[in-house]
N, C-alpha and C positions, 0 to 999 in steps of 0.2 A: 769236431763237434764240441761245443762248450759243455763242461761238466758244471751244471748249475749248483750242485750241492757242495762243491769244494770249499774248504775253509781257508785255503792258502791263497797267496797273492803273488803274481809274477813281478808286479811293480811294487817294491817295498814302501813306496811313498805315494800311493795312488791318491791320497788325500791332498797332495799338492797339485793343483790344476795346471794344465799346460800354459795358461796365460801367465803364470808366475815365472816362466822362463824367458819372457819377452825381454829383449834389449831395448830400453827406452831411448837410446842415443841414436840419432840419425844425422844425415848431412845437414838437415835443417835445424838441428839443435837437440835439446833434451825435452822429451815429452813425459808426462806423468799420468798414466792410467791407474797407477797403483793406489792412489789416495782413496779411491772410491771404496775399497774394501779395508785397506790397512790405514787406520786413522786413530786420532785420539778419541777413545771411546767414552761413552757416558755410563755412569753407574746404573745398574750393578754389573755391567760388563767392564771389568777393570783391566782389560788386556792392553790397551794403548799401544798398538803394534806399529807405530809410525816408523820404527826402525826398519821394517820390511820395505819401505819406500826406497831406502838408500842402500840396502844390502841384501844379497841372496842368502838369507839366514836359514839354509837348509841343513838337515842332518847329512852326514857324510854319504849315506846311502841314496840321497836325493840329488847329488851333484850331477849325475847323468840324467839327461832328459829322456824318459822312457816313453814319451808320447809320440811314437813313430808315425802315426797317421798325419802329423803336422807336415811331414816332409815328403808326402806322396803326391804325385801328379794325377789328378782325377779327370783331366780334360777328355781323354779318350772314352772313359766310362760314361761321362756325362753326355758326350756326343751321340752315344748309342741309345739314348732315351729321348723320345720325342716330347715336346711340350704337352701334347694331349695325353700321353701315357702317364706323365707325372701328375697332371691335373686329375686324371681319373683315380690315380693311386691315393692322393691326399684327400680326395672326397669320399673315399670308402670309409665306413665307420668300423673301426676295430675295437670299439668298446661295447656297443649294443648289437645284439642279434636282431634278425628280422622281426622277431616277435616282441621286441622291447626289453628282453632280458639282458643282464650284464654278462657278456661272454666270459670274462675272466673269473667272475664270481662262480659261474657254473662249473668251470674247470677246477677251481680251488675246492669247491664242495664235492667234487668227484675226482679227487687228487690223482694226477698222473704219478706213477712210481718214480719217475726221474725228477720230480719236484719235491718228493717226500724225504727231506734230509734225515730225519730221525726215525724213519720207517714205522711211524705209529698209525699210519693210515688216515691222518687228517692234517689240514693246514693249520699251523699254530701262529700265523701272523695275521695281518690285516686282510680282510676280504672286502673288495670294493663294494660300496653300498650307496653311492651317490647317483642320482638319476638325471642331473643336469636339467631339471624341470623347475624353474624358479618362479615364485610369485613376485608381486610388485615390491615386496620387501626384501627380495633376494633369498628367501627360504626355499630349500629344495623339497619337492613334494614327490612322493612315490606314485607309481601307477594306481595304487589303491587309495590315493588321496591322503596319505599320512605324511607328516613331517619327518624327514630323516634326521633332522638336527643340523644338517649342513647349511651354511649360509655363505653365498658367494659375495665377493666384493671386488670393486675396481680399484686400481692402484697405479702409481707411477712406476713403470718398469725400471728395474735397477740398472744403474749405469754400466754400459759395456755389453758383455755377452748376452744379457737378458733383454737387450733392446732388439725388437723384431728385425731390424735392418741387418742384424748379424746372424740370422738364420732360423729363429724359432719364435713362435708366439707361446704364451702360457696363461693359465688362469689359476686362481687360488680360492679355496673355500676354507672356512673355519667352523669348528663345532665345539661348543662348550659341553661339559658333562651334563648328564640327565638332571641333576639337582638344580641346575641353572634354568631348566625349562619347566620347573614345577613350582606351585605355590607351597606355602608352609604345610598344607594338608596333603601334599604329594600328588596333586592333580596337575595335568599339563596346563600351562598358562603361557600363551604366546606373548602376552604383554610383559610378563615377568622376564621371559627370555630376551625380548628386545631391550628391556631396561638393563639387564645384565650385560648384554653386548655393549651398550653405551657406557656402562661402568668400566668394563674391560678396556674399551677404546680410550676412555678418559685416563685410565691409569697408564696405558702404554704410551700415549701421546703427551701425557702430563698437561692436559688442557681441559677446559669445560666442553661438554658435548651436548648440543640441543637434543631434546626428546619431545614427543607429543605431550600435551598437557596431561599430567598424571596425578591422580589422587594419592598422595603419599600415605594416607591412612590405610590404604589397601595392604601395604607392605611394612609399615612401621619404620620407615627409613626416611630421614630428612635429606632427600636427594640433592636439593639446591642449597643446602646448608644455611637457610635463612632463619633457623632457630625454631621453626614451627612445622608441624605436619599439615601441609596445605596442598595447593596445586602447583606442581613443579613443571617447568618447561625446559629444564636443562640439568645435566649432572654437573655438579660443582667439583672440580678437581681441588682437593684440599687434604693432602695426605702428608703428615709430619708427625710420626709416632712419638718422637722425643718431646714434642710440644703437645702431645695428647690430642692431635688432630687426626681423626681416623675416617675411613670410608667403609662402606659395607655393600655387599651384594643384597639382592632381594629374594624373597620366596624361600624355598627349601635350602638354597645355597647360603642364605643368611644364617639359617639355623646351624648348618654344618660349619660355617665360619666361626660362629660363637662357641661351638664345641671344640674347635681346633682341628677339625677333620679336613678342612681345606684352608687355604691361606690367601692373603691379599697383600700386594706391595706394588709400588710404582715400577713400571717397565718390566713387570713379570706377569705371566699368565698363570691362572690357577691350575693346579695339577689336574690332569685329565683332559686338558685342552688338546684338540687334534687339528691338524692342517692336511688338506688334500690339494695337490698341485699337479696339474697336467701340463706337459710340454708338448707342443703341437707343431705341425708343418704350417707353411704359408700357402694360402689359397689365393686365387685371383678371380674376382667377380666383377664383371663389367669394367675391367681396367683398373680396379682397386684391389690392393692387397689386404686380405682379411684373414682371420683365424680359420684354419682348416678343421674339418671333422676328425681326421686321423690323428691319433695320439702317438707321439714318439715315446713318451714315458708317462707313467702315473707314479707320483711321489707322495708318500704318506709319512706323517710324523705325529708322535703323541708324547705329551709331557707326563711321564710316569710318576715322578716324585718331586717334592719341593726342595729347593735349595735357597736358603736365606742369603742375605748380603754377605755375611761373614763367610759362609761356605763358598760362595761364588768368588770371593776374593782369595780364599785359600786355594781354589782350583787354579786361578791365574798364578798365584805365587808358586805353586807346584810346577806349573808349565814353565815359568821363567827359570826356576832352579834346574829343571830337566834340560832345558835348552843350553844352559850354561855349563852344568856339571857333566852332562852325558850327551854331547852333541851328535853322537852316532845313533842314538835311539830314535825310533819312530813312534808316532802316536799309536795308542792302543784303543781299539774300538771293540767292546765286548759284544758278542752275539753271533748271529749266523744269517744265512740268506732266508731262512724260514721265519724266524721270530724278529728279524731286524737287528740293527746295530745300535747300541746305546752309548751316548757320549756322557762325559763326566757331569754335565749340567742337568742330567736326569731325563733327557729326551731320547726316544727311540726313533730311528729313521729306517724306512723300508722303501723299496722301489720295484717297479715293473717296467719292462722295456720291450721293444719289438723283437720277435725272433726273425729268422731269415725269410719267413713268409709274410711278415708284417703283423702277426698276431702278438698280443702282449704276453710276456712270460715273466716269471720272477727274475730279479737281478741276482747275480752271483754275489758272494761276500765281497769280492774285489770291486765289482761295479757299484756296490753300495758304499764301500769304504771311500770311494771317490767323493761321496757327498758329505762326509763327516768333517772335512777340513774347513769348509766355509761355514758349516753350521756349528758354531761354538768357538771358533778360533780365529775370528777376524774382528777388528775393532768396530766395524760398522754394524755388526749384528746386534739384535735386541732379544735377549732370552733365546739365543741361537737362531732366531728368525729375522727376516728383513721385511717381508711384504706388508704385513698388517700395519706397521708403523708408517708405511707409505700409502695407506688407504686414502682415497679421495675424501675430503671433508664434507660436512653438512653444507648444503647449498648447491652441491653439484647434482648431476642427474641422479634421481632416487637416493640422494645423500650418500652416494658411493656404493650402495648395495645392489649391484647388478653385474651381469656377465657380459664379456666382450662381444658375444654373438648378438646381444641386444643393441649395443652401441659401441663403436670402436674408439680409437684414440683421437680422431680428428676433432679439432676445435677445443682441445684441452690446453689451457695456458701453461707455459713453463713455470713450474713451482719455484718459489723464492727460497733460497738458502737463508741461513741465519744472518749472513752478512748483507742480505738484500739483493743478491745477484741471482739471475735465473740459473737453476741447477744444471739443466742440460747445456745451456750456453756456456757456463763455466767449464763443464766437462770438455766441451769441444775446444775451448781456449787452451786447455792443458793437454788435450789429446785430440788433435784435429781430425783423425780418421774415425773417431767414434767407436773404436774397439781396441781391446788390449793388444792385439797382434799388430796394430798400426797398418793394416792392409785393406781397410774398407775404402776404396778409392771413390766409390759413389758418394759417400758422405764427405770425404775430403774435397772433391771437386765441386760439390753442391755449395759448400759453405766457405771455401777458401779459394783465392786466386793462386796463380802459379808461384807467386812470391810468398805465399802463406799469409798474406794479408786477408782479413775477414771480408766476406761479401755482406755488407751491412744490411742490405735488403733481405737477404736470406735469414739472418739472425732476427730481424724484425718479424718475419713470418713465424719463426720458431717461438718467439715470445708469446704469440697468440695461439699457436697450434703445434703441439709436440709431435703430432703425426707427421709433420713436415720433415722431421729428423728420423723418427722411429720406424717409419714404414719404408721398405725398399721399393725400387721400381719393379713392376711385374716381371720383366725379363730376368732380372737378377734373383728375384724371389724363387722362380722356377729352377734356376741354376743351383741355388743353395739347396733346394729340395732334392735335386738329383744327386748332389755331392753327398748329402747325408744318407740317401738311400743306398749308396755304395757301401757305406759302413754297416748298414743294416744287413745287407746281403752277405757281407763278409763275417758279420758278428764279431767285429774287431773293436768293440767298445773299449777294451782294456788298453788299446793303443791310442785312444782319443775319440771323442764323440762330437767334435766340432764339424761344421760343414766347410770343409777345406776343398777348394777347387785346384789351386796350384800350390806347390811347396811353399811353406812360409819361410821367408828369408830373414825375418826380424826376430827370430827366436833362437836362443842359445841351444846348441845340442848338448852342452855341458858347461858347468860353471866351476869356479874354484871355491875353496873354503873361505867364507866371509868375503867373497868378491863384492865390490861396490857395483851398484847398478848404474851409476853415473848421474843419478838424480841428486841435486844439491838442496833444493828448496822443498821442505816438507809442507804438504798441503792438508787441508781438512775436508772430510766428507760433509760435515755439518755446516 
C-alpha cells in the first residue's frame, strides 16, 4: 500500500524523467529527441541547457536508471483485458459524480485521515474547482451559472511524450487572479478579464494580439499604443523598460500594478496565475481517436511570488555552480504532498493521480517531485511552463479559446519554426519514431520507408493536418490504455508512468559520469 503522506523518495532523482536515459544512437545513425526540451533558451529563462543534448549530465545518484517499469513486459497483462473492457473504463467519469459534483473536491472537503499529512483535519492544498463547462469564449461556468475564473485554451501538443500518439491526451486551463477580473471599482468585469488575458498572451508571446474593438477610455490604458485613448482593436506588444516603453493591465489589476503589488514583464506571468492540466486516456469514437472522459492525472500549479530577471538569472547561476561544484547533489523541492512542491522560480506544483480503483487521489511527495524537473529546469520552458506559449493564435477556431472535446486536432496545420520549417516535420526528421524512446513504430512506418527515407506524401499531409501524426490508430490507442492501466492497478508510478507494452531496449539501465550521448550536432527547439 502506498503511504501518501511520506516525505521521502526511493528514487533520489525522480525529477529526471525516464526519457532522459534514452540512447540516441541506433544502427541507422544518431537521432536527437533531446533538443525539444534542452535548448538555447530565451530570456528570462537563462538556462541554455544545450549541453544536455551531448552528455548525460546527471548527479552521481542519478547514474542508475530507477525507472524499472521501462523494462517490464506487459503483453500478458494487456491480453487479459478486452477492447470493450478498456473502452468502458476510459469512458467512466472519475472527476464528476452522478449529481454533477466534483468527486475529488468532496473527498478533500471531508478529508480522509490517510490524506491528512499534518493531521489538522483539513486539506491545505488545491481543491479542484473547474467544471469543464465552457462558453464560446472558453470561460468555465459553474452549475450555478458563475464564472470560476478558469479559461481553457487549445495549443500545439509539446513534442514527444505529450503527443497523443505516445499514450495520452491532455488539456490545459489558465486562471488569472481576481484583480484581473474586476474593474477599478472592484466589480466583476468580463471584458476587463478578456483584455487582461490578451495582455498576458502578448507579453508571453512577445507579439501583438487582436481584441474586439474596445473603448480605451473605459480603462485609461492606451492598448494599441497609438498615442490616444480611442477604440483599440489589438494589444500592441511594446515593452522595453530601459527605453521607458511600458505596458499595463486594465481594471483593478492596473491599480495594483501601479502600487507595485503585482508585476509585469515580457515572458513572465503575473503572480497569482494558476494552471490546471488534466492528463487523460485515449477513447475511440466511430473509428477516430479522441480525448477520453477518464483522467489519469489532474495537475495544478500556482505562481506564488515574483522573480525579476536578475533573480531568475541568479537562480540559473546557482544551478550551474551547483552542477559544477557539487555533482553528487540532487535538486531540492520544498513542500509536501498536501501543500505541493515549490520550485526556485516561485511556482508551486501539485498533482492528483488514479488509485488502484481508478479514482483520483493526491500524489505522494515523490510522485510530484517527478514533475519539478521539467517545470523550471529545461531550456524550452517559459516561466516554468510550456503550453500557453504554444496556444493557437487569433484566427484559429474561437481564437484558440476552446476545449479539445469541442474540436480535436484534425485540420490544424503544422506550425512554423523560427527558421520557417514545420515544427512537427522537423522533429520527425531528427527523431523518426516521434517519441524519445525511439520505439513508436506506427509513426516510423507511417512517415518513413525501410531505408529511413521520408514518405513525402505523408509529410505533405502532416503540413496541413497535425492530427495525421499526433493521433494513433484505434487499435494501438486501446493497447496503450491497457498498458497504462497495469501501472494504475500496481500503483507503481514511482517506477515509471509511461504506457509501456514491451521492454524498452533503447534506454540505458545506467550511465557513466559525464558519459557522451553520441549526439554531435546541437539543435534548437525554436
